[in-house]
C-alpha positions as CSV (number, residue, x, y, z in Angstrom):
1,M,-64.8,-179.9,37.5
2,A,-67.8,-181.1,39.6
3,Q,-67.1,-183.1,42.7
4,V,-69.5,-184.6,44.8
5,Y,-68.8,-185.6,48.4
6,I,-70.9,-188.4,49.9
7,K,-71.3,-189.2,53.4
8,Q,-70.9,-192.8,55.0
9,G,-74.2,-194.6,54.3
10,D,-75.3,-192.4,51.4
11,S,-76.8,-194.5,48.4
12,I,-75.4,-194.5,45.0
13,D,-78.7,-193.0,43.9
14,A,-78.5,-190.1,46.1
15,A,-74.9,-189.2,45.0
16,L,-75.9,-189.6,41.3
17,R,-78.7,-187.1,42.0
18,K,-76.4,-184.6,43.6
19,F,-73.9,-185.1,40.7
20,K,-76.6,-184.3,38.1
21,K,-77.8,-181.4,40.2
22,M,-74.2,-179.9,40.5
23,T,-73.6,-180.4,36.7
24,M,-76.7,-178.7,35.6
25,E,-76.1,-175.8,38.1
26,S,-72.5,-175.3,37.0
27,G,-73.5,-175.5,33.2
28,I,-71.2,-178.1,32.2
29,L,-73.7,-180.1,30.3
30,K,-74.7,-176.9,28.5
31,E,-71.1,-176.1,27.6
32,Y,-70.5,-179.6,26.3
33,R,-73.4,-179.6,24.0
34,A,-72.3,-176.2,22.5
35,H,-68.9,-177.6,21.8
36,E,-70.3,-181.0,20.5
37,H,-70.4,-179.6,16.9
38,Y,-69.0,-176.6,15.3
39,E,-71.2,-173.7,15.2
40,K,-70.6,-170.9,12.5
41,P,-70.5,-167.4,14.1
42,S,-73.4,-166.1,12.0
43,D,-75.7,-169.2,13.5
44,K,-74.3,-168.3,17.0
45,R,-75.4,-164.6,16.6
46,R,-78.8,-165.7,15.3
47,R,-79.4,-168.1,18.1
48,E,-78.3,-165.6,20.8
49,A,-80.5,-162.9,19.2
50,A,-83.4,-165.3,19.3
51,A,-82.8,-166.0,23.0
52,R,-82.6,-162.2,23.8
53,L,-85.9,-161.7,22.0
54,R,-87.7,-164.7,24.0
55,K,-86.1,-163.1,27.3
56,I,-87.7,-159.6,26.3
57,Q,-91.0,-161.1,25.4
58,R,-91.1,-163.1,28.6
59,A,-90.6,-160.1,30.7
60,K,-93.2,-158.2,28.9
61,R,-95.7,-160.9,29.3
62,Q,-94.9,-161.0,32.9
63,A,-95.3,-157.3,33.3
64,E,-98.7,-157.5,31.7
65,A,-99.7,-160.3,34.2
66,R,-98.7,-158.0,37.1
67,D,-100.6,-155.0,35.8
68,R,-103.9,-156.7,35.4
């Protein structure tokens, strides 16, 4: 659970920014969206395989850019 501690005199906007940043870093929103609807195991494998492929391709592009 994300908790934001604010100091005396901090604005609501600053506290909200801190809260949003903390939830993004901890992955709470990502996990919530993943559990929002049921995902079949085959769809989950397909999505994860596509993510692995994107990660590999991005690493190859970065390696090529460094070699130039």
